[in-house]
N, C-alpha and C positions, 0 to 999 in steps of 0.2 A: 504494500500500500504506500501511497505517497506520504511524505513527512507532514506532520501537523505544523502549520506555520507558526504556531505559538511556542511549540517546544522543540521543533526541528527533528522530532523522533517519529518514526512510522508507527502507527497503531496505538499511540498513547495520546490521550486528550488531556490537556492541562485543565485542572479544576477551575471552574468559574466561580466568581465571588457572588455572594448574595449580601447586599447591604440592607440593613433593617434600621430605619430612622424613625424614632418616635416623634410625633407631631400632634398638634391640637388644631382642629378646624372648628371654629365657634366653640361650643362646649363638648365637642366630640373628640375624645382621645383616639389617636390612630397610630398605626404602624405603616410607614410607607416603605414598600419593598422595591429594590432595584437590583436586577441581575437574574441569575438562573435559579429556579427552584427545581431541584433534583435530589437524588439520593444523597449526594455529597453535601448538600446545603441544608438538609433536614435538621441536623442538630442546631445550626445557627437559627433557623426559623423557630424551632421549638423553644429555645431559650428566650428569644425575643418575645414570643407570644405568651409564655408563662409570666414573664415580667410585666407585659402590658396588662394582662388580666389581673394579676396580683396588685399592681399599682392603682387599678381603677375598679376595685371590687364593688359590685352592685350597680355598675354603670354599663351602658352600651359602649363598646369599643369597635373600631373599624380597622380593616386591613386593606390598604390600597395596593391592588395588584396590577395597575396599569403600566408599570415599567418593568414587569418581569417576563421572563421567557420560561414557560413550564415545559420541561423536558420529559417528564413522566408523571405518574400519579402519586409519587412518594409524598408530596406535601399535603395531599387530600386528608389523610389520617391525622396529620398534625393540626390542620385547620379545624377538623371535626372535634378533636380533643380539646382544643382551645375554646371552641364554642360551648362545649359541654361544661368546661370549668367555669366559663363566664356565667352560664345559666345557673349552675349550682351555687354561685356566689350572688345570685339575684340580679345579674346583668344579662348582657347578650353580646354577640359578636356578629358584625355584618361585613360583607366583602364589597369592595368598590372595584368595578371592572367594566370597561367598555370595549375590550378586545373581542371581536366576534368569534375568533377561534377558541379563546378561553371560555367564553360564555357557552358555546356549543359543547365543549368538553365538560363543563359543569353540569349541563343538562343531561348529557349521556351518562355521567357517573352518578347522578343523583345528588350531587353536592348542592345544587341550586334549590332542591327541595328541603334540604336540611339546614341551610344557612341562607339568610336573605342576601341577595346580590343587588346592589344599587349601582346607578350609573354616575353618581357623584358623591362627594363626601358630605355635603349638607343635606339635611332632612332625609 
């Protein structure tokens, strides 16, 4: 196979970063994600979501997915778990996404039935 332009090595893909930035939009605490959501980034995503839910117990929190590339369904379980923890604490978790490909994936996987998906961070 041809060498990966990032590593120069054939057959090895360099790990991509997932950046998780806490933010607040109006009175809605959020986690803005940027980068790749895949098996390699699940621990980063999990840690950030646990912190977001814990820091805002009893409130609705949002996860902005508009700047991510989803490589596989590894993050689905993490999002479902975070939504469950938020609900157990008297709050909720919503997703913000306008990417048609991701929205279709959420519909197929059932994620959109389990977690509210909004097209913007307000309301």
